[in-house]
N, CA, C and O of each residue as an XYZ file, in Angstrom:
468
protein
N      88.910    105.604     87.861
C      89.774    106.022     88.918
C      89.392    107.375     89.455
O      89.280    107.561     90.667
N      89.201    108.271     88.610
C      88.841    109.643     88.987
C      87.566    109.649     89.861
O      87.526    110.344     90.876
N      86.641    108.963     89.518
C      85.379    108.873     90.258
C      85.605    108.237     91.640
O      84.943    108.569     92.623
N      86.524    107.354     91.663
C      86.831    106.629     92.948
C      87.538    107.663     93.922
O      87.279    107.650     95.125
N      88.384    108.504     93.398
C      89.004    109.566     94.166
C      87.966    110.476     94.741
O      87.933    110.719     95.947
N      87.127    110.974     93.894
C      86.094    111.885     94.281
C      85.128    111.356     95.298
O      84.610    112.078     96.150
N      84.895    110.034     95.176
C      83.977    109.384     96.151
C      84.641    108.939     97.477
O      84.010    108.465     98.421
N      85.995    109.142     97.452
C      86.694    108.759     98.689
C      87.021    107.210     98.830
O      87.296    106.678     99.906
N      86.961    106.618     97.724
C      87.263    105.118     97.671
C      88.713    104.906     97.363
O      89.069    104.607     96.222
N      89.555    105.052     98.345
C      90.990    105.034     98.218
C      91.515    103.746     97.561
O      92.259    103.792     96.581
N      91.104    102.588     98.131
C      91.691    101.354     97.622
C      91.317    101.108     96.143
O      92.116    100.617     95.345
N      90.116    101.458     95.835
C      89.694    101.397     94.414
C      90.427    102.348     93.503
O      90.824    102.027     92.382
N      90.591    103.593     94.075
C      91.397    104.577     93.264
C      92.834    104.132     93.067
O      93.370    104.251     91.965
N      93.421    103.660     94.036
C      94.905    103.212     93.987
C      94.975    102.094     92.998
O      95.835    102.097     92.117
N      94.093    101.138     93.118
C      94.132     99.955     92.178
C      93.993    100.397     90.774
O      94.713     99.924     89.895
N      93.054    101.326     90.526
C      92.796    101.822     89.166
C      94.039    102.587     88.672
O      94.377    102.525     87.490
N      94.724    103.317     89.596
C      95.870    104.084     89.190
C      97.064    103.066     88.745
O      97.732    103.249     87.728
N      97.230    102.071     89.554
C      98.293    101.158     89.234
C      98.086    100.312     87.936
O      99.020     99.728     87.388
N      96.873    100.287     87.510
C      96.531     99.540     86.256
C      96.473    100.393     85.057
O      96.241     99.867     83.969
N      96.666    101.682     85.159
C      96.649    102.535     84.031
C      97.866    102.369     83.120
O      99.001    102.209     83.569
N      97.579    102.414     81.846
C      98.719    102.387     80.921
C      99.487    103.666     81.003
O      98.995    104.658     81.541
N     100.636    103.663     80.501
C     101.460    104.905     80.504
C     100.811    106.035     79.889
O     100.897    107.153     80.396
N     100.106    105.797     78.731
C      99.419    106.865     78.008
C      98.240    107.381     78.881
O      98.066    108.592     79.016
N      97.445    106.482     79.463
C      96.377    106.948     80.310
C      96.813    107.667     81.489
O      96.183    108.657     81.862
N      97.907    107.226     82.149
C      98.477    107.893     83.262
C      98.904    109.289     82.962
O      98.643    110.209     83.737
N      99.578    109.466     81.811
C     100.067    110.771     81.361
C      98.874    111.703     80.983
O      99.040    112.922     80.935
N      97.706    111.139     80.724
C      96.535    111.969     80.495
C      95.804    112.425     81.688
O      94.931    113.289     81.594
N      96.130    111.870     82.823
C      95.449    112.340     84.099
C      95.774    113.800     84.309
O      96.881    114.237     83.994
N      94.851    114.552     84.825
C      95.012    115.978     85.150
C      95.898    116.088     86.391
O      95.987    115.176     87.212
N      96.517    117.193     86.481
C      97.339    117.491     87.714
C      96.390    117.410     88.954
O      96.732    116.847     89.993
N      95.227    117.984     88.785
C      94.282    117.961     89.912
C      94.031    116.493     90.368
O      94.031    116.223     91.569
N      93.821    115.562     89.438
C      93.522    114.210     89.821
C      94.786    113.557     90.480
O      94.667    112.836     91.471
N      95.940    113.815     89.931
C      97.176    113.244     90.505
C      97.379    113.836     91.900
O      97.749    113.110     92.823
N      97.161    115.042     92.062
C      97.356    115.707     93.405
C      96.335    115.204     94.375
O      96.645    115.095     95.561
N      95.076    114.874     93.932
C      94.070    114.401     94.802
C      94.462    113.034     95.232
O      94.363    112.732     96.421
N      94.904    112.173     94.339
C      95.315    110.823     94.733
C      96.450    110.880     95.713
O      96.433    110.185     96.728
N      97.472    111.726     95.417
C      98.633    111.845     96.357
C      98.165    112.373     97.719
O      98.668    111.923     98.749
N      97.242    113.290     97.747
C      96.647    113.781     99.017
C      95.993    112.679     99.838
O      96.171    112.573    101.051
N      95.258    111.897     99.148
C      94.499    110.762     99.838
C      95.532    109.785    100.357
O      95.362    109.287    101.470
N      96.591    109.477     99.629
C      97.618    108.606    100.101
C      98.206    109.104    101.375
O      98.389    108.343    102.325
N      98.509    110.388    101.410
C      99.143    111.032    102.590
C      98.195    111.106    103.730
O      98.595    110.870    104.870
N      96.962    111.421    103.485
C      95.944    111.425    104.597
C      95.836    110.057    105.258
O      95.557    109.956    106.453
N      96.052    109.032    104.494
C      95.968    107.665    105.049
C      97.338    107.210    105.632
O      97.486    106.074    106.082
N      98.336    108.137    105.608
C      99.580    107.888    106.191
C     100.582    107.132    105.281
O     101.653    106.715    105.721
N     100.208    106.982    104.055
C     101.121    106.291    103.124
C     101.807    107.337    102.250
O     101.415    107.592    101.112
N     102.844    107.927    102.831
C     103.594    109.008    102.138
C     104.381    108.476    100.900
O     104.558    109.164     99.895
N     104.836    107.207    101.047
C     105.588    106.644     99.952
C     104.687    106.582     98.665
O     105.103    106.916     97.556
N     103.506    106.158     98.895
C     102.567    106.087     97.682
C     102.286    107.438     97.147
O     102.254    107.640     95.934
N     102.077    108.388     98.043
C     101.880    109.770     97.581
C     103.045    110.364     96.803
O     102.879    111.074     95.812
N     104.214    110.039     97.297
C     105.398    110.464     96.608
C     105.508    109.795     95.239
O     105.866    110.437     94.251
N     105.204    108.530     95.192
C     105.243    107.798     93.951
C     104.311    108.475     92.812
O     104.699    108.571     91.648
N     103.166    108.892     93.212
C     102.229    109.548     92.335
C     102.849    110.869     91.792
O     102.800    111.165     90.599
N     103.409    111.610     92.705
C     103.987    112.926     92.336
C     105.254    112.696     91.466
O     105.467    113.433     90.502
N     106.057    111.729     91.779
C     107.228    111.478     91.013
C     106.888    111.051     89.560
O     107.511    111.474     88.586
N     105.853    110.180     89.490
C     105.376    109.810     88.132
C     104.852    110.938     87.387
O     105.092    111.060     86.186
N     104.120    111.803     88.061
C     103.643    113.022     87.412
C     104.707    113.826     86.801
O     104.626    114.264     85.654
N     105.768    114.027     87.632
C     106.926    114.867     87.166
C     107.607    114.118     85.948
O     107.970    114.753     84.958
N     107.760    112.815     86.047
C     108.373    112.074     85.012
C     107.591    112.052     83.707
O     108.140    112.016     82.606
N     106.227    112.077     83.905
C     105.323    112.043     82.724
C     105.219    113.430     82.057
O     104.764    113.532     80.918
N     105.642    114.501     82.767
C     105.386    115.813     82.242
C     106.637    116.638     82.045
O     106.611    117.868     82.078
N     107.726    115.934     81.840
C     108.993    116.657     81.575
C     108.733    117.565     80.384
O     108.118    117.178     79.390
N     109.237    118.817     80.530
C     108.920    119.787     79.444
C     107.575    120.436     79.499
O     107.183    121.177     78.597
N     106.869    120.153     80.563
C     105.493    120.735     80.740
C     105.577    122.190     81.213
O     106.672    122.744     81.308
N     104.496    122.777     81.493
C     104.465    124.126     81.961
C     105.278    124.317     83.230
O     105.158    123.527     84.166
N     106.102    125.352     83.271
C     106.837    125.625     84.492
C     105.993    125.772     85.666
O     106.365    125.279     86.730
N     104.892    126.401     85.578
C     103.919    126.554     86.730
C     103.491    125.251     87.264
O     103.572    125.007     88.467
N     103.001    124.338     86.338
C     102.506    122.999     86.798
C     103.656    122.149     87.333
O     103.475    121.373     88.271
N     104.789    122.290     86.760
C     105.957    121.440     87.321
C     106.372    121.975     88.647
O     106.709    121.189     89.532
N     106.371    123.317     88.850
C     106.749    123.943     90.156
C     105.769    123.473     91.202
O     106.188    123.135     92.310
N     104.504    123.435     90.911
C     103.441    123.031     91.843
C     103.695    121.556     92.272
O     103.565    121.230     93.452
N     104.046    120.698     91.342
C     104.322    119.379     91.602
C     105.572    119.169     92.398
O     105.591    118.344     93.311
N     106.608    119.881     92.083
C     107.854    119.845     92.872
C     107.658    120.383     94.305
O     108.208    119.817     95.249
N     106.928    121.404     94.465
C     106.655    121.955     95.755
C     105.867    120.913     96.662
O     106.192    120.677     97.826
N     104.868    120.355     96.052
C     104.058    119.339     96.794
C     104.995    118.188     97.194
O     105.027    117.779     98.355
N     105.739    117.685     96.241
C     106.630    116.562     96.484
C     107.682    116.916     97.584
O     107.924    116.158     98.523
N     108.272    118.089     97.401
C     109.311    118.602     98.409
C     108.693    118.615     99.780
O     109.289    118.056    100.701
N     107.537    119.216     99.982
C     106.869    119.376    101.271
C     106.496    117.982    101.836
O     106.617    117.734    103.035
N     106.069    117.138    100.991
C     105.738    115.723    101.440
C     106.982    115.045    101.958
O     106.987    114.420    103.019
N     108.083    115.194    101.145
C     109.295    114.494    101.614
C     109.810    115.151    102.900
O     110.337    114.461    103.773
N     109.671    116.403    103.020
C     110.248    117.138    104.217
C     109.380    116.819    105.453
O     109.888    116.368    106.479
N     108.089    117.057    105.333
C     107.183    116.960    106.519
C     106.636    115.573    106.786
O     106.454    115.177    107.937
N     106.380    114.851    105.735
C     105.730    113.493    105.853
C     106.771    112.425    105.999
O     106.675    111.534    106.843
N     107.797    112.539    105.130
C     108.788    111.371    105.108
C     110.093    111.698    105.793
O     110.956    110.832    105.929
N     110.257    112.982    106.245
C     111.420    113.378    106.965
C     112.721    113.084    106.244
O     113.705    112.584    106.788
N     112.634    113.453    104.928
C     113.901    113.272    104.023
C     114.241    114.674    103.502
O     113.859    115.023    102.385
N     114.964    115.492    104.310
C     115.296    116.814    103.993
C     116.219    116.960    102.745
O     116.117    117.935    102.001
N     117.067    116.020    102.551
C     117.983    116.133    101.392
C     117.185    115.976    100.061
O     117.376    116.743     99.117
N     116.289    114.960    100.019
C     115.457    114.771     98.842
C     114.500    115.964     98.635
O     114.270    116.429     97.519
N     113.965    116.422     99.758
C     112.979    117.549     99.705
C     113.694    118.809     99.170
O     113.094    119.538     98.380
N     114.906    119.084     99.553
C     115.654    120.220     99.198
C     115.769    120.334     97.666
O     115.623    121.422     97.108
N     116.031    119.211     97.002
C     116.096    119.219     95.561
C     114.847    119.725     94.884
O     114.908    120.524     93.949
N     113.663    119.231     95.385
C     112.436    119.621     94.774
C     112.073    121.071     95.086
O     111.505    121.779     94.254
N     112.410    121.492     96.294
C     112.110    122.878     96.708
C     113.007    123.911     95.886
O     112.563    125.000     95.522
N     114.206    123.511     95.646
C     115.055    124.348     94.750
C     114.516    124.368     93.263
O     114.517    125.373     92.552
N     114.097    123.227     92.924
C     113.524    123.234     91.499
C     112.319    124.202     91.312
O     112.100    124.777     90.247
N     111.579    124.333     92.397
C     110.449    125.352     92.334
C     110.989    126.765     92.099
O     110.427    127.555     91.342
N     112.091    127.045     92.772
C     112.716    128.390     92.567
C     113.210    128.626     91.180
O     113.105    129.748     90.684
N     113.755    127.612     90.512
C     114.240    127.585     89.231
C     113.140    127.730     88.237
O     113.251    128.532     87.310
N     112.058    126.969     88.395
C     110.975    126.824     87.411
C     110.009    128.031     87.430
O     109.545    128.474     86.379
N     109.701    128.577     88.686
C     108.631    129.508     88.702
C     108.880    130.568     89.816
O     108.116    130.703     90.772
N     110.040    131.335     89.616
C     110.363    132.309     90.614
C     109.291    133.390     90.736
O     108.438    133.502     89.855
N     109.311    134.156     91.761
C     108.337    135.285     91.954
C     106.948    134.810     91.919
O     106.102    135.429     91.274
N     106.657    133.707     92.599
C     105.329    133.139     92.700
C     105.030    132.721     94.155
O     105.932    132.664     94.991
N     103.843    132.452     94.416
C     103.454    132.022     95.702
C     104.113    130.587     95.983
O     104.438    130.271     97.128
N     104.286    129.778     94.946
C     104.888    128.502     95.090
C     106.420    128.746     95.546
O     106.925    128.060     96.436
N     107.093    129.723     94.905
C     108.459    130.057     95.221
C     108.606    130.549     96.659
O     109.586    130.255     97.343
N     107.620    131.290     97.085
C     107.603    131.870     98.497
C     107.515    130.660     99.462
O     108.253    130.616    100.446
N     106.652    129.711     99.201
C     106.391    128.561    100.035
C     107.644    127.733    100.049
O     108.043    127.250    101.108
N     108.283    127.551     98.911
C     109.545    126.740     98.852
C     110.675    127.433     99.639
O     111.450    126.804    100.361
N     110.720    128.728     99.462
C     111.760    129.526    100.231
C     111.509    129.390    101.711
O     112.479    129.185    102.442
N     110.308    129.484    102.215
C     109.977    129.343    103.626
C     110.327    127.986    104.134
O     110.825    127.845    105.251
N     110.071    126.958    103.317
C     110.436    125.572    103.745
C     111.984    125.346    103.846
O     112.495    124.680    104.747
N     112.673    125.949    102.856
C     114.143    125.883    102.802
C     114.736    126.638    104.057
O     115.694    126.175    104.677
N     114.159    127.746    104.377
C     114.615    128.481    105.589
C     114.391    127.692    106.854
O     115.247    127.678    107.739
N     113.255    127.036    106.955
C     112.990    126.234    108.139
C     113.955    125.079    108.271
O     114.231    124.594    109.368
N     114.463    124.648    107.128
C     115.439    123.459    107.172
C     116.766    123.931    107.636
O     117.544    123.103    108.110
N     117.106    125.196    107.546
C     118.481    125.654    107.892
C     118.770    125.653    109.391
O     119.872    126.011    109.808
């Protein structure tokens, strides 16, 4: 699946992702999960991108605050800008502020929250 993402073979990458066992999916790097989510969004399928990020968050509960904040930020922005779901986005953007304050991610989340007001 990772090779499919790198090669730009979206359909093959998505099919590989959906067939991963829970253990294998949990072992995917954040970079690979983000890359797959990005490809989904570039193809206009924001729901698939959101699914990848939601699974990442569910698979890494208790993970590093920095990595979780990055995933929440990405998901919040996707929900806000791509899916036009400000209420769902708000929860993820606020999670960034809780997890990783005083960071570039927190600044981006704050900016997005201000734009929503």
